[in-house]
C-alpha positions, 0 to 999 in steps of 0.5 A: 338886484332887479327881478325878471319883471323889471327886465321884462318891463324894459324890453316891452317898452323898446321900439325894437322888436325882441324875441328869444329862442332856444337852440331849436329856434323855439320862441320863448319870449316875444315883446310888445314891439315884436307884436306891433311890427309883425301883427302876431300876439305873444300867445300866438307864437310862444312855443312855436318855431320862428320859421313856422308860418311866422316870420319866414325871413327872405332876402332881397332875391326872395330866398327863404332863409328859414329853409337854409341858414338864417342869421339866428341859426348861424349865430347859434351855430358859430356864436358870432353876432350878426346884422342883416337887412331882411324881409319878414312875413306880417300876419296880414300877409305882406312883407316888411323890411327889417334890420335885424341883429342876432346875438347868442345866449350863453348858459352855464359852462359856456354852452350856447342855449339859444339866441336873441334877435332884435329887429326894427321896421325900416319901411317908410310908415310915417311917410305912407300914413301922411300920404294916405291921409292926404289922399283921403281928403282929395278922394283919390284913395282906393278904399280896399287897398288904401293905395292911390286910385286910378285918377291919382296915378293918372295925375301923378304920371302927368306931373312926372312928365312935366318935371321931366320936360322942365328939369329932365328928371327921369322916371319910370312906370311899373305895371303889375298884374296878379297872375290867375287872380280869378282862381283865388276868388273861385277857390277861397272866396271873395273875402280872401281875394280882398285880403290878397289885394290888401297884402299885395298893396301893403307889400308895395307900401312897406317896401317903396322909397319915400318918393315913389308912388303906387296905386291900384289901376283897377281889379288886380292891376297896380301901377308904380310911378318910380321917380329919379330912376334909370332903366337898370334900377327900374328893373331891379325895383320891379324884380324886388317887388315881384320876388317879395309878393311871390314870397308873401302869403295869407294864412287861410285855415291850414292853407297858405294862399299865395299869388305871383306877380307879372311886372312890366317896366318902362322908363319914360322917353322924350316922345312918350305921353301919359296916354302912351 
């Protein structure tokens, strides 16, 4: 019979993140893919609760599931496997969309002794990396956030108006501003401020549709160019981004650095111009 090392080697070569917890949701195993998807090395999480500033899953409305009944806790409670699409906390601060599957671990005597969670990154990473490399070549990339810069966004808005005029393809704009950002720099320093800008930008990248574009307009202001969308869906996308940033955080020593986002959304109308 194969031993533990054999099965550990299989788990470490999966593309899906895998972790085991006991009945109290203390992490007992964490594979290589879990390290890659979350940014947390195994030695940083083993022996800790999965809700202890690690994954802290939230749903599409930004509700913190670790404070209620997350799929893993529910599976331990009723023995039923579960699937869900959630957003986990990356070590760098941003939220990553994942598809999760929770399965109970049954021990001797048929008792539940814990659970296994498998999770897959469902963000558009490949598309985003190709876009970043293209923008680097064209000098249209913001060096800090790795989003398109103001010149890039202005160009894309112009292109979307051309598409709307020729083919009547609808689009909209999200204008987003980090609230009270100066207080982050004042309280934690400019390095922490830069990290906050990056995790907000990464939240946009990880949770955007492949054909939508996000850029840094300047300072703590960001713009999203949302394609093939009408007013109601545009509002939903803006609300989702706002909720995900609200539930993201940066661990700074013993503190969590959090920011909120103000979002304005408008669909492009026939009489609009890039300037308006």
